[in-house]
Every structure is written in structure tokens, then in C-alpha cells.
mmCIF file of the C-alpha atoms, coordinates in Angstrom:
data_MODEL
# 
_entry.id   MODEL 
# 
loop_
_atom_site.group_PDB 
_atom_site.id 
_atom_site.type_symbol 
_atom_site.label_atom_id 
_atom_site.label_alt_id 
_atom_site.label_comp_id 
_atom_site.label_asym_id 
_atom_site.label_entity_id 
_atom_site.label_seq_id 
_atom_site.pdbx_PDB_ins_code 
_atom_site.Cartn_x 
_atom_site.Cartn_y 
_atom_site.Cartn_z 
_atom_site.occupancy 
_atom_site.B_iso_or_equiv 
_atom_site.pdbx_formal_charge 
_atom_site.auth_seq_id 
_atom_site.auth_comp_id 
_atom_site.auth_asym_id 
_atom_site.auth_atom_id 
_atom_site.pdbx_PDB_model_num 
ATOM 1   C CA . UNK A 1 1   ? 44.094 -76.653 -53.735 1.00 0.00 ? 1   UNK A CA 1 
ATOM 2   C CA . UNK A 1 2   ? 47.504 -77.508 -55.778 1.00 0.00 ? 2   UNK A CA 1 
ATOM 3   C CA . UNK A 1 3   ? 47.100 -80.787 -57.355 1.00 0.00 ? 3   UNK A CA 1 
ATOM 4   C CA . UNK A 1 4   ? 50.436 -82.793 -57.718 1.00 0.00 ? 4   UNK A CA 1 
ATOM 5   C CA . UNK A 1 5   ? 51.726 -85.465 -59.834 1.00 0.00 ? 5   UNK A CA 1 
ATOM 6   C CA . UNK A 1 6   ? 54.616 -87.444 -58.683 1.00 0.00 ? 6   UNK A CA 1 
ATOM 7   C CA . UNK A 1 7   ? 57.095 -89.134 -61.502 1.00 0.00 ? 7   UNK A CA 1 
ATOM 8   C CA . UNK A 1 8   ? 60.330 -90.643 -59.977 1.00 0.00 ? 8   UNK A CA 1 
ATOM 9   C CA . UNK A 1 9   ? 61.491 -94.245 -60.669 1.00 0.00 ? 9   UNK A CA 1 
ATOM 10  C CA . UNK A 1 10  ? 62.649 -94.541 -56.817 1.00 0.00 ? 10  UNK A CA 1 
ATOM 11  C CA . UNK A 1 11  ? 59.563 -95.803 -54.656 1.00 0.00 ? 11  UNK A CA 1 
ATOM 12  C CA . UNK A 1 12  ? 61.141 -94.676 -51.437 1.00 0.00 ? 12  UNK A CA 1 
ATOM 13  C CA . UNK A 1 13  ? 61.554 -90.689 -52.884 1.00 0.00 ? 13  UNK A CA 1 
ATOM 14  C CA . UNK A 1 14  ? 57.815 -91.002 -54.153 1.00 0.00 ? 14  UNK A CA 1 
ATOM 15  C CA . UNK A 1 15  ? 56.960 -92.079 -50.892 1.00 0.00 ? 15  UNK A CA 1 
ATOM 16  C CA . UNK A 1 16  ? 58.607 -89.425 -48.962 1.00 0.00 ? 16  UNK A CA 1 
ATOM 17  C CA . UNK A 1 17  ? 57.959 -86.787 -50.827 1.00 0.00 ? 17  UNK A CA 1 
ATOM 18  C CA . UNK A 1 18  ? 53.682 -87.871 -50.876 1.00 0.00 ? 18  UNK A CA 1 
ATOM 19  C CA . UNK A 1 19  ? 53.882 -87.928 -47.238 1.00 0.00 ? 19  UNK A CA 1 
ATOM 20  C CA . UNK A 1 20  ? 55.728 -84.402 -47.285 1.00 0.00 ? 20  UNK A CA 1 
ATOM 21  C CA . UNK A 1 21  ? 53.048 -82.702 -49.893 1.00 0.00 ? 21  UNK A CA 1 
ATOM 22  C CA . UNK A 1 22  ? 49.900 -84.287 -48.445 1.00 0.00 ? 22  UNK A CA 1 
ATOM 23  C CA . UNK A 1 23  ? 50.651 -82.964 -44.960 1.00 0.00 ? 23  UNK A CA 1 
ATOM 24  C CA . UNK A 1 24  ? 50.289 -79.196 -46.794 1.00 0.00 ? 24  UNK A CA 1 
ATOM 25  C CA . UNK A 1 25  ? 46.737 -77.873 -46.277 1.00 0.00 ? 25  UNK A CA 1 
ATOM 26  C CA . UNK A 1 26  ? 46.827 -76.491 -49.927 1.00 0.00 ? 26  UNK A CA 1 
ATOM 27  C CA . UNK A 1 27  ? 48.439 -79.757 -52.041 1.00 0.00 ? 27  UNK A CA 1 
ATOM 28  C CA . UNK A 1 28  ? 47.682 -83.110 -52.754 1.00 0.00 ? 28  UNK A CA 1 
ATOM 29  C CA . UNK A 1 29  ? 49.500 -85.858 -54.790 1.00 0.00 ? 29  UNK A CA 1 
ATOM 30  C CA . UNK A 1 30  ? 46.795 -87.173 -57.227 1.00 0.00 ? 30  UNK A CA 1 
ATOM 31  C CA . UNK A 1 31  ? 49.172 -89.590 -58.990 1.00 0.00 ? 31  UNK A CA 1 
ATOM 32  C CA . UNK A 1 32  ? 52.509 -91.164 -58.625 1.00 0.00 ? 32  UNK A CA 1 
ATOM 33  C CA . UNK A 1 33  ? 54.519 -93.286 -61.214 1.00 0.00 ? 33  UNK A CA 1 
ATOM 34  C CA . UNK A 1 34  ? 57.791 -94.170 -62.047 1.00 0.00 ? 34  UNK A CA 1 
ATOM 35  C CA . UNK A 1 35  ? 58.434 -94.068 -66.021 1.00 0.00 ? 35  UNK A CA 1 
ATOM 36  C CA . UNK A 1 36  ? 58.037 -91.315 -68.183 1.00 0.00 ? 36  UNK A CA 1 
ATOM 37  C CA . UNK A 1 37  ? 55.063 -92.759 -70.110 1.00 0.00 ? 37  UNK A CA 1 
ATOM 38  C CA . UNK A 1 38  ? 53.056 -93.189 -67.343 1.00 0.00 ? 38  UNK A CA 1 
ATOM 39  C CA . UNK A 1 39  ? 53.931 -89.494 -66.581 1.00 0.00 ? 39  UNK A CA 1 
ATOM 40  C CA . UNK A 1 40  ? 52.558 -88.559 -69.791 1.00 0.00 ? 40  UNK A CA 1 
ATOM 41  C CA . UNK A 1 41  ? 49.328 -90.935 -69.574 1.00 0.00 ? 41  UNK A CA 1 
ATOM 42  C CA . UNK A 1 42  ? 48.788 -89.500 -65.712 1.00 0.00 ? 42  UNK A CA 1 
ATOM 43  C CA . UNK A 1 43  ? 48.980 -86.384 -66.915 1.00 0.00 ? 43  UNK A CA 1 
ATOM 44  C CA . UNK A 1 44  ? 46.581 -86.576 -69.457 1.00 0.00 ? 44  UNK A CA 1 
ATOM 45  C CA . UNK A 1 45  ? 44.141 -88.528 -66.898 1.00 0.00 ? 45  UNK A CA 1 
ATOM 46  C CA . UNK A 1 46  ? 44.452 -85.975 -63.972 1.00 0.00 ? 46  UNK A CA 1 
ATOM 47  C CA . UNK A 1 47  ? 45.251 -82.619 -65.329 1.00 0.00 ? 47  UNK A CA 1 
ATOM 48  C CA . UNK A 1 48  ? 47.473 -81.959 -62.112 1.00 0.00 ? 48  UNK A CA 1 
ATOM 49  C CA . UNK A 1 49  ? 48.490 -78.201 -61.486 1.00 0.00 ? 49  UNK A CA 1 
ATOM 50  C CA . UNK A 1 50  ? 52.007 -79.400 -61.165 1.00 0.00 ? 50  UNK A CA 1 
ATOM 51  C CA . UNK A 1 51  ? 54.427 -82.063 -61.985 1.00 0.00 ? 51  UNK A CA 1 
ATOM 52  C CA . UNK A 1 52  ? 57.277 -83.355 -59.961 1.00 0.00 ? 52  UNK A CA 1 
ATOM 53  C CA . UNK A 1 53  ? 59.796 -84.904 -62.739 1.00 0.00 ? 53  UNK A CA 1 
ATOM 54  C CA . UNK A 1 54  ? 62.756 -87.341 -61.869 1.00 0.00 ? 54  UNK A CA 1 
ATOM 55  C CA . UNK A 1 55  ? 64.912 -86.582 -65.045 1.00 0.00 ? 55  UNK A CA 1 
ATOM 56  C CA . UNK A 1 56  ? 66.122 -89.911 -65.377 1.00 0.00 ? 56  UNK A CA 1 
ATOM 57  C CA . UNK A 1 57  ? 63.809 -92.732 -65.451 1.00 0.00 ? 57  UNK A CA 1 
ATOM 58  C CA . UNK A 1 58  ? 63.183 -95.798 -67.889 1.00 0.00 ? 58  UNK A CA 1 
ATOM 59  C CA . UNK A 1 59  ? 60.421 -95.835 -70.274 1.00 0.00 ? 59  UNK A CA 1 
ATOM 60  C CA . UNK A 1 60  ? 60.668 -92.364 -71.394 1.00 0.00 ? 60  UNK A CA 1 
ATOM 61  C CA . UNK A 1 61  ? 62.796 -89.883 -69.342 1.00 0.00 ? 61  UNK A CA 1 
ATOM 62  C CA . UNK A 1 62  ? 61.721 -87.059 -67.724 1.00 0.00 ? 62  UNK A CA 1 
ATOM 63  C CA . UNK A 1 63  ? 62.792 -84.611 -70.376 1.00 0.00 ? 63  UNK A CA 1 
ATOM 64  C CA . UNK A 1 64  ? 60.890 -86.379 -73.487 1.00 0.00 ? 64  UNK A CA 1 
ATOM 65  C CA . UNK A 1 65  ? 57.830 -86.519 -70.806 1.00 0.00 ? 65  UNK A CA 1 
ATOM 66  C CA . UNK A 1 66  ? 57.675 -83.088 -69.865 1.00 0.00 ? 66  UNK A CA 1 
ATOM 67  C CA . UNK A 1 67  ? 58.332 -82.266 -73.723 1.00 0.00 ? 67  UNK A CA 1 
ATOM 68  C CA . UNK A 1 68  ? 55.308 -84.231 -74.423 1.00 0.00 ? 68  UNK A CA 1 
ATOM 69  C CA . UNK A 1 69  ? 52.986 -82.886 -71.247 1.00 0.00 ? 69  UNK A CA 1 
ATOM 70  C CA . UNK A 1 70  ? 54.159 -79.436 -72.413 1.00 0.00 ? 70  UNK A CA 1 
ATOM 71  C CA . UNK A 1 71  ? 52.981 -80.347 -75.832 1.00 0.00 ? 71  UNK A CA 1 
ATOM 72  C CA . UNK A 1 72  ? 49.596 -81.362 -75.060 1.00 0.00 ? 72  UNK A CA 1 
ATOM 73  C CA . UNK A 1 73  ? 47.164 -78.365 -75.696 1.00 0.00 ? 73  UNK A CA 1 
ATOM 74  C CA . UNK A 1 74  ? 44.736 -80.072 -72.845 1.00 0.00 ? 74  UNK A CA 1 
ATOM 75  C CA . UNK A 1 75  ? 47.534 -79.519 -70.342 1.00 0.00 ? 75  UNK A CA 1 
ATOM 76  C CA . UNK A 1 76  ? 48.303 -75.729 -70.886 1.00 0.00 ? 76  UNK A CA 1 
ATOM 77  C CA . UNK A 1 77  ? 47.725 -75.126 -67.341 1.00 0.00 ? 77  UNK A CA 1 
ATOM 78  C CA . UNK A 1 78  ? 50.568 -77.695 -66.128 1.00 0.00 ? 78  UNK A CA 1 
ATOM 79  C CA . UNK A 1 79  ? 53.898 -76.836 -65.112 1.00 0.00 ? 79  UNK A CA 1 
ATOM 80  C CA . UNK A 1 80  ? 56.772 -79.237 -64.437 1.00 0.00 ? 80  UNK A CA 1 
ATOM 81  C CA . UNK A 1 81  ? 59.455 -79.005 -62.026 1.00 0.00 ? 81  UNK A CA 1 
ATOM 82  C CA . UNK A 1 82  ? 62.393 -81.196 -62.876 1.00 0.00 ? 82  UNK A CA 1 
ATOM 83  C CA . UNK A 1 83  ? 64.175 -83.195 -60.019 1.00 0.00 ? 83  UNK A CA 1 
ATOM 84  C CA . UNK A 1 84  ? 67.733 -84.912 -60.560 1.00 0.00 ? 84  UNK A CA 1 
ATOM 85  C CA . UNK A 1 85  ? 70.685 -86.135 -58.191 1.00 0.00 ? 85  UNK A CA 1 
ATOM 86  C CA . UNK A 1 86  ? 72.863 -83.804 -59.674 1.00 0.00 ? 86  UNK A CA 1 
ATOM 87  C CA . UNK A 1 87  ? 73.019 -79.713 -60.510 1.00 0.00 ? 87  UNK A CA 1 
ATOM 88  C CA . UNK A 1 88  ? 74.428 -80.687 -64.243 1.00 0.00 ? 88  UNK A CA 1 
ATOM 89  C CA . UNK A 1 89  ? 74.707 -77.751 -66.693 1.00 0.00 ? 89  UNK A CA 1 
ATOM 90  C CA . UNK A 1 90  ? 73.247 -79.984 -69.716 1.00 0.00 ? 90  UNK A CA 1 
ATOM 91  C CA . UNK A 1 91  ? 70.387 -80.742 -67.576 1.00 0.00 ? 91  UNK A CA 1 
ATOM 92  C CA . UNK A 1 92  ? 69.510 -77.342 -66.457 1.00 0.00 ? 92  UNK A CA 1 
ATOM 93  C CA . UNK A 1 93  ? 69.566 -76.029 -70.077 1.00 0.00 ? 93  UNK A CA 1 
ATOM 94  C CA . UNK A 1 94  ? 67.782 -79.154 -71.721 1.00 0.00 ? 94  UNK A CA 1 
ATOM 95  C CA . UNK A 1 95  ? 65.061 -79.095 -68.777 1.00 0.00 ? 95  UNK A CA 1 
ATOM 96  C CA . UNK A 1 96  ? 64.542 -75.419 -69.317 1.00 0.00 ? 96  UNK A CA 1 
ATOM 97  C CA . UNK A 1 97  ? 64.242 -75.634 -73.393 1.00 0.00 ? 97  UNK A CA 1 
ATOM 98  C CA . UNK A 1 98  ? 61.658 -78.385 -72.644 1.00 0.00 ? 98  UNK A CA 1 
ATOM 99  C CA . UNK A 1 99  ? 59.370 -76.111 -71.245 1.00 0.00 ? 99  UNK A CA 1 
ATOM 100 C CA . UNK A 1 100 ? 60.159 -76.858 -67.093 1.00 0.00 ? 100 UNK A CA 1 
ATOM 101 C CA . UNK A 1 101 ? 59.104 -74.056 -64.840 1.00 0.00 ? 101 UNK A CA 1 
ATOM 102 C CA . UNK A 1 102 ? 61.897 -75.302 -62.366 1.00 0.00 ? 102 UNK A CA 1 
ATOM 103 C CA . UNK A 1 103 ? 64.830 -77.337 -61.675 1.00 0.00 ? 103 UNK A CA 1 
ATOM 104 C CA . UNK A 1 104 ? 65.767 -78.824 -58.149 1.00 0.00 ? 104 UNK A CA 1 
ATOM 105 C CA . UNK A 1 105 ? 67.904 -81.266 -57.041 1.00 0.00 ? 105 UNK A CA 1 
ATOM 106 C CA . UNK A 1 106 ? 66.261 -83.980 -54.687 1.00 0.00 ? 106 UNK A CA 1 
ATOM 107 C CA . UNK A 1 107 ? 68.726 -83.076 -51.473 1.00 0.00 ? 107 UNK A CA 1 
ATOM 108 C CA . UNK A 1 108 ? 66.689 -79.855 -51.322 1.00 0.00 ? 108 UNK A CA 1 
ATOM 109 C CA . UNK A 1 109 ? 65.434 -78.658 -47.658 1.00 0.00 ? 109 UNK A CA 1 
ATOM 110 C CA . UNK A 1 110 ? 61.370 -79.380 -47.776 1.00 0.00 ? 110 UNK A CA 1 
ATOM 111 C CA . UNK A 1 111 ? 60.638 -76.234 -47.089 1.00 0.00 ? 111 UNK A CA 1 
ATOM 112 C CA . UNK A 1 112 ? 62.170 -75.096 -50.452 1.00 0.00 ? 112 UNK A CA 1 
ATOM 113 C CA . UNK A 1 113 ? 60.314 -77.682 -52.121 1.00 0.00 ? 113 UNK A CA 1 
ATOM 114 C CA . UNK A 1 114 ? 57.179 -76.642 -50.845 1.00 0.00 ? 114 UNK A CA 1 
ATOM 115 C CA . UNK A 1 115 ? 57.935 -73.171 -52.028 1.00 0.00 ? 115 UNK A CA 1 
ATOM 116 C CA . UNK A 1 116 ? 59.077 -73.763 -55.550 1.00 0.00 ? 116 UNK A CA 1 
ATOM 117 C CA . UNK A 1 117 ? 55.675 -75.605 -55.899 1.00 0.00 ? 117 UNK A CA 1 
ATOM 118 C CA . UNK A 1 118 ? 53.475 -72.485 -54.885 1.00 0.00 ? 118 UNK A CA 1 
ATOM 119 C CA . UNK A 1 119 ? 56.224 -70.376 -57.095 1.00 0.00 ? 119 UNK A CA 1 
ATOM 120 C CA . UNK A 1 120 ? 55.777 -72.445 -59.981 1.00 0.00 ? 120 UNK A CA 1 
ATOM 121 C CA . UNK A 1 121 ? 51.955 -72.819 -59.464 1.00 0.00 ? 121 UNK A CA 1 
ATOM 122 C CA . UNK A 1 122 ? 51.547 -68.907 -59.313 1.00 0.00 ? 122 UNK A CA 1 
ATOM 123 C CA . UNK A 1 123 ? 52.771 -68.625 -62.766 1.00 0.00 ? 123 UNK A CA 1 
ATOM 124 C CA . UNK A 1 124 ? 56.538 -67.745 -62.082 1.00 0.00 ? 124 UNK A CA 1 
ATOM 125 C CA . UNK A 1 125 ? 59.665 -69.786 -62.854 1.00 0.00 ? 125 UNK A CA 1 
ATOM 126 C CA . UNK A 1 126 ? 61.785 -71.352 -60.529 1.00 0.00 ? 126 UNK A CA 1 
ATOM 127 C CA . UNK A 1 127 ? 65.536 -70.078 -61.584 1.00 0.00 ? 127 UNK A CA 1 
ATOM 128 C CA . UNK A 1 128 ? 67.530 -68.976 -58.806 1.00 0.00 ? 128 UNK A CA 1 
ATOM 129 C CA . UNK A 1 129 ? 70.546 -66.505 -60.167 1.00 0.00 ? 129 UNK A CA 1 
ATOM 130 C CA . UNK A 1 130 ? 72.849 -69.640 -59.226 1.00 0.00 ? 130 UNK A CA 1 
ATOM 131 C CA . UNK A 1 131 ? 71.010 -72.018 -61.944 1.00 0.00 ? 131 UNK A CA 1 
ATOM 132 C CA . UNK A 1 132 ? 70.842 -68.896 -64.726 1.00 0.00 ? 132 UNK A CA 1 
ATOM 133 C CA . UNK A 1 133 ? 74.740 -68.884 -64.067 1.00 0.00 ? 133 UNK A CA 1 
ATOM 134 C CA . UNK A 1 134 ? 74.992 -72.559 -65.035 1.00 0.00 ? 134 UNK A CA 1 
ATOM 135 C CA . UNK A 1 135 ? 72.703 -71.668 -67.874 1.00 0.00 ? 135 UNK A CA 1 
ATOM 136 C CA . UNK A 1 136 ? 75.104 -69.182 -69.308 1.00 0.00 ? 136 UNK A CA 1 
ATOM 137 C CA . UNK A 1 137 ? 78.257 -71.336 -68.758 1.00 0.00 ? 137 UNK A CA 1 
ATOM 138 C CA . UNK A 1 138 ? 76.295 -74.151 -70.802 1.00 0.00 ? 138 UNK A CA 1 
ATOM 139 C CA . UNK A 1 139 ? 75.245 -71.912 -73.339 1.00 0.00 ? 139 UNK A CA 1 
ATOM 140 C CA . UNK A 1 140 ? 78.649 -70.405 -74.004 1.00 0.00 ? 140 UNK A CA 1 
ATOM 141 C CA . UNK A 1 141 ? 80.061 -73.606 -75.025 1.00 0.00 ? 141 UNK A CA 1 
ATOM 142 C CA . UNK A 1 142 ? 76.852 -75.560 -76.024 1.00 0.00 ? 142 UNK A CA 1 
ATOM 143 C CA . UNK A 1 143 ? 75.014 -76.291 -78.476 1.00 0.00 ? 143 UNK A CA 1 
ATOM 144 C CA . UNK A 1 144 ? 72.745 -73.023 -78.958 1.00 0.00 ? 144 UNK A CA 1 
ATOM 145 C CA . UNK A 1 145 ? 72.485 -71.786 -82.228 1.00 0.00 ? 145 UNK A CA 1 
ATOM 146 C CA . UNK A 1 146 ? 71.508 -67.867 -81.556 1.00 0.00 ? 146 UNK A CA 1 
ATOM 147 C CA . UNK A 1 147 ? 68.319 -66.375 -83.460 1.00 0.00 ? 147 UNK A CA 1 
ATOM 148 C CA . UNK A 1 148 ? 70.919 -63.982 -84.517 1.00 0.00 ? 148 UNK A CA 1 
ATOM 149 C CA . UNK A 1 149 ? 72.234 -66.340 -86.867 1.00 0.00 ? 149 UNK A CA 1 
ATOM 150 C CA . UNK A 1 150 ? 68.790 -67.051 -88.852 1.00 0.00 ? 150 UNK A CA 1 
ATOM 151 C CA . UNK A 1 151 ? 65.068 -65.416 -88.170 1.00 0.00 ? 151 UNK A CA 1 
ATOM 152 C CA . UNK A 1 152 ? 64.283 -63.637 -85.287 1.00 0.00 ? 152 UNK A CA 1 
ATOM 153 C CA . UNK A 1 153 ? 61.782 -65.279 -82.771 1.00 0.00 ? 153 UNK A CA 1 
ATOM 154 C CA . UNK A 1 154 ? 57.852 -64.309 -83.609 1.00 0.00 ? 154 UNK A CA 1 
ATOM 155 C CA . UNK A 1 155 ? 57.061 -61.461 -81.794 1.00 0.00 ? 155 UNK A CA 1 
ATOM 156 C CA . UNK A 1 156 ? 60.527 -60.188 -80.493 1.00 0.00 ? 156 UNK A CA 1 
ATOM 157 C CA . UNK A 1 157 ? 59.758 -57.113 -83.560 1.00 0.00 ? 157 UNK A CA 1 
ATOM 158 C CA . UNK A 1 158 ? 56.468 -56.199 -81.328 1.00 0.00 ? 158 UNK A CA 1 
ATOM 159 C CA . UNK A 1 159 ? 58.137 -55.662 -77.975 1.00 0.00 ? 159 UNK A CA 1 
ATOM 160 C CA . UNK A 1 160 ? 59.217 -52.491 -77.051 1.00 0.00 ? 160 UNK A CA 1 
ATOM 161 C CA . UNK A 1 161 ? 62.642 -50.583 -76.104 1.00 0.00 ? 161 UNK A CA 1 
ATOM 162 C CA . UNK A 1 162 ? 61.611 -50.662 -72.346 1.00 0.00 ? 162 UNK A CA 1 
ATOM 163 C CA . UNK A 1 163 ? 60.434 -54.475 -72.972 1.00 0.00 ? 163 UNK A CA 1 
ATOM 164 C CA . UNK A 1 164 ? 63.796 -55.335 -74.302 1.00 0.00 ? 164 UNK A CA 1 
ATOM 165 C CA . UNK A 1 165 ? 65.669 -53.820 -71.388 1.00 0.00 ? 165 UNK A CA 1 
ATOM 166 C CA . UNK A 1 166 ? 63.359 -55.841 -68.929 1.00 0.00 ? 166 UNK A CA 1 
ATOM 167 C CA . UNK A 1 167 ? 63.632 -59.067 -71.081 1.00 0.00 ? 167 UNK A CA 1 
ATOM 168 C CA . UNK A 1 168 ? 67.756 -58.764 -71.048 1.00 0.00 ? 168 UNK A CA 1 
ATOM 169 C CA . UNK A 1 169 ? 67.233 -58.170 -66.913 1.00 0.00 ? 169 UNK A CA 1 
ATOM 170 C CA . UNK A 1 170 ? 65.038 -61.637 -66.934 1.00 0.00 ? 170 UNK A CA 1 
ATOM 171 C CA . UNK A 1 171 ? 67.698 -63.269 -68.820 1.00 0.00 ? 171 UNK A CA 1 
ATOM 172 C CA . UNK A 1 172 ? 70.239 -62.286 -66.204 1.00 0.00 ? 172 UNK A CA 1 
ATOM 173 C CA . UNK A 1 173 ? 68.515 -63.800 -63.909 1.00 0.00 ? 173 UNK A CA 1 
ATOM 174 C CA . UNK A 1 174 ? 66.687 -60.956 -61.655 1.00 0.00 ? 174 UNK A CA 1 
ATOM 175 C CA . UNK A 1 175 ? 63.425 -61.070 -60.270 1.00 0.00 ? 175 UNK A CA 1 
ATOM 176 C CA . UNK A 1 176 ? 60.652 -58.705 -60.692 1.00 0.00 ? 176 UNK A CA 1 
ATOM 177 C CA . UNK A 1 177 ? 61.687 -56.472 -57.396 1.00 0.00 ? 177 UNK A CA 1 
ATOM 178 C CA . UNK A 1 178 ? 65.364 -56.577 -58.700 1.00 0.00 ? 178 UNK A CA 1 
ATOM 179 C CA . UNK A 1 179 ? 64.102 -55.645 -61.699 1.00 0.00 ? 179 UNK A CA 1 
ATOM 180 C CA . UNK A 1 180 ? 62.028 -52.591 -60.496 1.00 0.00 ? 180 UNK A CA 1 
ATOM 181 C CA . UNK A 1 181 ? 65.275 -51.400 -58.531 1.00 0.00 ? 181 UNK A CA 1 
ATOM 182 C CA . UNK A 1 182 ? 67.623 -51.312 -61.885 1.00 0.00 ? 182 UNK A CA 1 
ATOM 183 C CA . UNK A 1 183 ? 65.100 -49.780 -63.418 1.00 0.00 ? 183 UNK A CA 1 
ATOM 184 C CA . UNK A 1 184 ? 64.030 -47.244 -60.893 1.00 0.00 ? 184 UNK A CA 1 
ATOM 185 C CA . UNK A 1 185 ? 60.007 -48.652 -61.690 1.00 0.00 ? 185 UNK A CA 1 
ATOM 186 C CA . UNK A 1 186 ? 57.475 -50.414 -59.335 1.00 0.00 ? 186 UNK A CA 1 
ATOM 187 C CA . UNK A 1 187 ? 57.675 -54.045 -58.745 1.00 0.00 ? 187 UNK A CA 1 
ATOM 188 C CA . UNK A 1 188 ? 53.962 -54.185 -60.308 1.00 0.00 ? 188 UNK A CA 1 
ATOM 189 C CA . UNK A 1 189 ? 55.240 -52.419 -63.386 1.00 0.00 ? 189 UNK A CA 1 
ATOM 190 C CA . UNK A 1 190 ? 57.820 -54.990 -63.634 1.00 0.00 ? 190 UNK A CA 1 
ATOM 191 C CA . UNK A 1 191 ? 55.821 -57.614 -63.407 1.00 0.00 ? 191 UNK A CA 1 
ATOM 192 C CA . UNK A 1 192 ? 53.259 -56.439 -65.882 1.00 0.00 ? 192 UNK A CA 1 
ATOM 193 C CA . UNK A 1 193 ? 56.140 -55.630 -68.220 1.00 0.00 ? 193 UNK A CA 1 
ATOM 194 C CA . UNK A 1 194 ? 57.011 -59.468 -67.795 1.00 0.00 ? 194 UNK A CA 1 
ATOM 195 C CA . UNK A 1 195 ? 53.496 -60.697 -68.413 1.00 0.00 ? 195 UNK A CA 1 
ATOM 196 C CA . UNK A 1 196 ? 53.279 -58.411 -71.704 1.00 0.00 ? 196 UNK A CA 1 
ATOM 197 C CA . UNK A 1 197 ? 56.579 -59.881 -72.746 1.00 0.00 ? 197 UNK A CA 1 
ATOM 198 C CA . UNK A 1 198 ? 55.627 -63.745 -72.497 1.00 0.00 ? 198 UNK A CA 1 
ATOM 199 C CA . UNK A 1 199 ? 52.069 -63.094 -74.264 1.00 0.00 ? 199 UNK A CA 1 
ATOM 200 C CA . UNK A 1 200 ? 53.862 -61.170 -77.313 1.00 0.00 ? 200 UNK A CA 1 
ATOM 201 C CA . UNK A 1 201 ? 56.716 -63.935 -77.315 1.00 0.00 ? 201 UNK A CA 1 
ATOM 202 C CA . UNK A 1 202 ? 54.236 -66.979 -76.931 1.00 0.00 ? 202 UNK A CA 1 
ATOM 203 C CA . UNK A 1 203 ? 56.177 -68.400 -73.949 1.00 0.00 ? 203 UNK A CA 1 
ATOM 204 C CA . UNK A 1 204 ? 54.603 -70.014 -71.165 1.00 0.00 ? 204 UNK A CA 1 
ATOM 205 C CA . UNK A 1 205 ? 56.964 -68.618 -68.307 1.00 0.00 ? 205 UNK A CA 1 
ATOM 206 C CA . UNK A 1 206 ? 59.664 -66.773 -67.065 1.00 0.00 ? 206 UNK A CA 1 
ATOM 207 C CA . UNK A 1 207 ? 62.289 -69.828 -67.678 1.00 0.00 ? 207 UNK A CA 1 
ATOM 208 C CA . UNK A 1 208 ? 61.636 -69.748 -71.498 1.00 0.00 ? 208 UNK A CA 1 
ATOM 209 C CA . UNK A 1 209 ? 62.114 -65.923 -71.445 1.00 0.00 ? 209 UNK A CA 1 
ATOM 210 C CA . UNK A 1 210 ? 65.719 -66.621 -70.009 1.00 0.00 ? 210 UNK A CA 1 
ATOM 211 C CA . UNK A 1 211 ? 66.396 -68.944 -72.901 1.00 0.00 ? 211 UNK A CA 1 
ATOM 212 C CA . UNK A 1 212 ? 65.039 -66.608 -75.370 1.00 0.00 ? 212 UNK A CA 1 
ATOM 213 C CA . UNK A 1 213 ? 67.016 -63.807 -73.901 1.00 0.00 ? 213 UNK A CA 1 
ATOM 214 C CA . UNK A 1 214 ? 70.329 -65.707 -74.838 1.00 0.00 ? 214 UNK A CA 1 
ATOM 215 C CA . UNK A 1 215 ? 69.209 -66.866 -78.110 1.00 0.00 ? 215 UNK A CA 1 
ATOM 216 C CA . UNK A 1 216 ? 67.832 -63.629 -79.448 1.00 0.00 ? 216 UNK A CA 1 
ATOM 217 C CA . UNK A 1 217 ? 71.355 -62.288 -78.319 1.00 0.00 ? 217 UNK A CA 1 
ATOM 218 C CA . UNK A 1 218 ? 69.791 -59.639 -75.950 1.00 0.00 ? 218 UNK A CA 1 
ATOM 219 C CA . UNK A 1 219 ? 71.917 -61.083 -73.383 1.00 0.00 ? 219 UNK A CA 1 
ATOM 220 C CA . UNK A 1 220 ? 75.221 -62.714 -74.235 1.00 0.00 ? 220 UNK A CA 1 
ATOM 221 C CA . UNK A 1 221 ? 76.423 -66.313 -72.587 1.00 0.00 ? 221 UNK A CA 1 
ATOM 222 C CA . UNK A 1 222 ? 79.924 -65.356 -70.542 1.00 0.00 ? 222 UNK A CA 1 
ATOM 223 C CA . UNK A 1 223 ? 81.501 -67.978 -68.395 1.00 0.00 ? 223 UNK A CA 1 
ATOM 224 C CA . UNK A 1 224 ? 80.201 -66.996 -64.317 1.00 0.00 ? 224 UNK A CA 1 
ATOM 225 C CA . UNK A 1 225 ? 80.594 -69.994 -62.201 1.00 0.00 ? 225 UNK A CA 1 
# 
């Protein structure tokens, strides 16, 4: 059973999500709230598997709440999907840097929302190529200081040449099957490489690998809207 926390300041949206998710045989909404502060408190009380987090809320926004939740060792198993009304580059970048595993607009189709929760719960990240391209564009002009200007990320020196290739492809938004096809390896081997990279670089999920791939200079930002 996937245990879900809903954090959105619009009561009707929470009610709609709750009805949709509670109808799924393998999902349960364990708590809901309308402020960032309450989201943090309820996450610590209920320890949900997945949090659907609105980006804009009173009492601490979704990014602040996400940062607090993901920094709590007791909530190491909690994954966050950021929800917002608009697909804004600044939100995509900020959400992923905060540690979110997914990013969805609120008019996402019900089936896509359910799939997203399952993907994130399974430990993957919900970063489609279109979202990755927006991140690339944001990084091309935004406030990201590459690690190449300072010390490299801890663990980067430990990854192998093949793992660097895989990390660069993750940074381009490719999934395991696409990485396997590009490198002429099996999807299982690609998945194993990704898991080992995450362990060596001490990141939570694929979304943070994308950011690290750009910040480390393995992939260069470019405009590709």
C-alpha cells in the first residue's frame, strides 16, 4: 500500500485528489493539509511514502517544506512530487534542487498522476525529456554555479568511465531503456550503473543526478525549448 500525504491550500483540489487516490486498491491518503508547516509536521507524524506538494502555500511554501522533509533522516524513505499550476522553469529547477523526485502540473490526467506516484514510489524520478529540456534552458541563464568552478562533488572521482557516460545520459533525460540502447548494454545493466552512481554520489534519486550532471560539467546546458 502506497501511503500518501496531500499538501495543497485549495480544499477542492485536495478533495479531488483524495477521491481519485483512495479509489486505487494500492493507495491510501493518510493525511492532508493546506500549509507548508503542516506538511512538515504531518510528514513526521505519518511518515508517508509519497507527498503531493503544492509549490505555493501559506505558512511556508512547497519548496521550503520539501527541503525540511528531505533533510529529516527519519523521512529518508519519503518521496515528494511537486504540484503547480504552471510549468515554470524556475520551479522545475528549484524543486529538483530541493530534492523532489517529480514535478507535475495540476491539470495532469488522472492516469498520469497515478503512474507518477507509482514511479516515484519505486525509487525512480519523474523527469520527462520535456521537463529536462526546461531545466537545461533554466540552467543556461540561471543561478547555477558549476562544480567545475570549485571542488568537484564528493564521490565523482570514484565513478568509472562507463558510469560517467551513464551519468551524462541521465542528465540528458534518458531512461534506462534508452541508455541501454545508446550504450549497447541491457536495461538491467543500465539500471545497475544508475544505482551504483547514486550510491557513490550520495544522491536520493535520478532527479538529483540530472542536476549533478549539469553542475559537474558532464553535460553542458543549452537552449532547447
